[in-house]
N, C-alpha and C positions, 0 to 999 in steps of 0.2 A: 504494500500500500504506500503510495506516495504521500509524503507529509508536506503541507504548505504552511508556512509561518507568516504571521502578520508582517507586512512590509515587503514581502517577496513580490517581484514583478510578475505580472501575468504575461508570460511569453507564449508564442505560438506552440512551442514544444510542450509546455505545461498544459495548455488548453487542449491539446490533442493527445494527451496521455490516456490511452485506452487500456492500460494494464489491468489485469485481473486483480481485484481487491480481495475476493474471497470466493470459494466454491464449495459445494457439498454434493454428495450423492447418497446421503443417508439421513435418517431421522424422520422421514414421512411415516405417519401411522395411518393405516387403512381403517376406515369406518366399518361398522357391521355390514356383512354381505359384500365386502370389497376386498381385493387383494392388490398389493402394490406390485406392478410389473417393473417399473423403474421410476426414479426420481432424480432430478438434478437441479441445482440452483447456482447462479453466478451473480456476482456483484461487480459492476464495472462503471466507473465514473458516477457513482451515486445512484445507479439504476439497478434494481434487483429483478432478475428474471428467473422464474421457476417453470420447469417442465415436469408435469405429473402424468403418469401413464398407469391407469388402473383397470382391473377387470372386475366386472360385476359377477358375483357368485351366488346371489340369492334367487328366490323364486320370481317368476314373471310379475311385473307390475304393469297392468293394462292402463294405458293413458289415452283416454278418449280425446278426440279432436277438440281443441279450444277449451280444455279444462286445466285446472291448476294441479300441479304436482306438489304435494306437501314437501317442504324443504327437508332434505335428507342429508345428514352428515356423511360424506364419503371419504374424508381424510382429514388429518390435522398436520399442518406444517410444523417443523421443528422451531424452537426458539431461535431468534436471530434471522429467521426467514419468513417473517410475518409482515404484512403491510401496515402502515401507520393509520389507515382508514379502510373501511369496507370497500372492496373493489369487485367488479363483475368481470367474468371471463367466459369464453365459449368452451364447451366440451363436445367432442365429436368422435365418432368411430368410423367415419368414411361412409356410413349409411344413414345415420341420423345424427342430429346435434341437439344440444341443450345449452342451458345457462347455469353457471355456478357463481356463488359469491364466496369471497375469501375475507374472513373477518380478522380483526386485530388480534384475536386470540389464536389465530391459525386455523380455525374451522373452515373447511372447504365444504360448502353445502350445495347440493344439486337442487336447483329451483324449478327448472322447466326442461321438458323433453319433447321432441317432435316425433314421438313414436313410443312403442312399448319398451320398457326396460326389461331385457331378457338375460338369462344366465349365459355367461360366456362372452358377453360383449366387452370389448376393450376400448376405453375412452382415453383420449389425450386432452390435456389441458395445458395451455401455455398462458402465463400471466406475467405482467410486468408493472412495476411501479417505482416511484422515486423513493429511494431507500430511507432517507432521513436518519441514517445511522452514524452521523457525525464524522 
């Protein structure tokens, strides 16, 4: 991590420093009826990016057209990898997609799906936010 001190000049090299500040591939906890396929997080220039890849292992949840899916916790992000405010992201498996929220406590909640949630489906979520990690 590059350290900048008060009084240092903002040079082009410093402004374009895109070095990796932190990364992880562990610590994501799957929610009930979900399994973690993979997880990674990276912090660069004060931006946090997480890639979450989960498989649904529960029984089929039929989702009628234009109806609400009760929010379901599908995972929890590890400490240090949580947004400073609630954010929304897309979740998809190449066949159907939905919306998730990621809260400040790290809870990743599935809010909406455009189709039934069936066993064996693999969903990918990519989310990004300003880290505010000092």
